[in-house]
N, C-alpha and C positions, 0 to 999 in steps of 0.2 A: 366427498364421494366413501361409500362405506361398501365392504364386501359381505355377503350374505356366503357361508359356507355351512351347507345341509348335510347332515349326516341321518342314518335312520334311527340310531338309538338315542339321539337328543335333540332337543331343538335348534333351530338356526342358530348359528354364533355369528352376530354383526360386528364387525371391526372395521377400523379405519385401514387402507392397503399399506400404509408404512407401521403399522403396529404390527409388534411379531406374535406367533403362535408356534408352539412347540409340536413338531411334527416326529414320528418315528424315528429312533436313534437320539430322541432327547435333544434336537437341534431346534434353536430359535430361528425362524426365518420369517422375513415378513409376508404379511396377508396375501401381497399381491403375487408371490411366489408359488402361492399352494394352488394345485391343480386337481381336476376330478381325478379320483383313484388315489390321491395321498390319504396318508392315514394320521389322524390326529391324536394325541394323547388324551385320555381321559383322566379327569381330576388331577391332585397333586401329587399322586403317586404312580409312576408308570407302570406298577404291578397292577391297577387297576385295567389296562389294557388299551386298546386302540380303537378307534371309529375310522369308518373309511368316509372321504368326503364324495358326495353323490351328485350335487349340483353347487354352483356357483352363481351368484346374481350380483349386480351391481345397484346401488341406490343413492339416493342424496337425502341426507338428514340435516336438521337445523340443531346446532349444540352436540355435545357429545360428552360422555364422563371417562376421566383418565384418573383413576385413582393409583396411588403409588403403595406399595407394600414394601416391608424390609427385605423380603426375599426377591423382590423383583418380578414375582410371579403372581397369576392370578386366576383363580378358576371362574369361568362364564358360562354359563348353560352347560355345565359339566366338562366343559374343555378347557384345558391346560393354556392358558395365554400369557404374554408377556406385559408388564406394564410400562414397557420402553419401546421407542421406534427405532426403524434403522432409515438412515439418510440416504443412502445410495441404492435402494431397492435391492440389496444384496444382505446374506447372512453375515459377512465378515467385511472391514473395513479396507477399501480400496484405495491405494495411492498410485493416480496417474495409470488406473487400469491394472495395477498389480496388487494382488490381493496379500493381505497381511494375515497372521495368525490369531489376530485379535475380533472375535465376534461382537456385534453390536450389543448383545445382551452381557457379555462380560464387560465391556468399556462402560456401559450405563451403570450396571451394577458397581462397578470400581469407583466411577467418577460421582457416585452418590454417595459414596461413605463418609465426606464430611457432614454431609446433611444428616445422615442416620445417627453419626457420633454425637451429635449436636443435640438431637431429639432425646438420644439414649440417657444423655446427662440431663435433659430437662429445660432446653432453652429453645425450645420452638412451640411454646403454647399459642403464641399471637405472630403467625406467619402473615406475609403480606402478599396479596393476590393482584394479579393483574385484571384488567376489565374482562379478559376471557376467560377468565376462574383459575389460571394457571398459578402456581406457587412461584414466586420470586426466585425460590432455589434452584428451579428447573427452568423457567423462561430464560434467565440469564445465559447458563451455561449451554442453552439449546440454541440460540441465537449465535453466540460465539462458536461453536462447534460447525454450525452450518456455514457461517462467514470463513471459519479456517479450511474448510474443504474446497473453498474456491480459489485459496492462494496456491501459490508456486507450490509444488512438491517439495522444493529445498526448503524453504521457509515453514512449510507445514511439517515436516520432521524436525526440524532446529526447536520448533515450540513442542510438538507433540510429544517427543522422548522424554525431556526434564518434565514435562505435564504428566505424562503417564507414571514415571517414577515417583513424583510427588502424591498423586492418589492412590497408587499401589500401597505406598507406605502408611498412608492415613487408612486405607482398608485393612492392612495389618494391624495397626493400631485398634482400629475398632473391635477386629477379631479380640484382641488381648482385653480390652475394656469389657468387652460383653460378655467373654467367657469367664471373667472373675479372677484374672491375672495369672490363670493356671500356668504351671512350669513348661508344661507343652506348647502353650500359644506362644512363649516368647520366642521359641525357635526360629519362626520365620522371620521375625525382626532381628535376631542375631545373625542369621544369615543374609539378611539384606545389610545390615550394619558391616557386616564382614567383607561384601562385596563393594560396596563402597568406600572401604577403608583401602582395599587392595587397589580400586581404580583410582584413588586420589593419588598413592604413593606411586604407581605406574605413570601416570599424566607427571607427577612432580619429577621424576627422576628423568622424564624425556625433556622437560624444559629446562633441565640443569646440565644436560648434554650438551 
């Protein structure tokens, strides 16, 4: 099922309900959350302005395009959209109904860091794809994420926190590699290493008491 978001300044944006689109305030929300009167961001630059949604319709299509970009954003019919989906029909991850500060756009962009990093160094020229045309880099994490969201909140948190720390570290490493190892790019990694060392020392002291 796809949504048509029509505006007077551009051709209709046709998008699946769980794919995200950028609305006023540069917030990425699932297309299913967009309502008539909402204002969508034009192009890749917020300075280009906004366009108001005047009509929304639903339709059924066979097949779809889901390209991935390094930025996690893409311009479709002049409208700024996301290359990612939201799993809970919400902008942010919710655990047992409790919202977290992590938006699905940020989570997806962070968890894609290993894929982007490997491609940056030239090791993804021959990617494997499923029968549905989805990259294995995307399909496996997608199914694992959906499975995790169905688990008990305690198990979800136990897996989510260390996983998030790992992918955040890879994301910072990617920033360092892509920026050419500039001095300022090392600061986030040094800060993360400092926090990890402090946490390790605190835990070790507690276990020795």
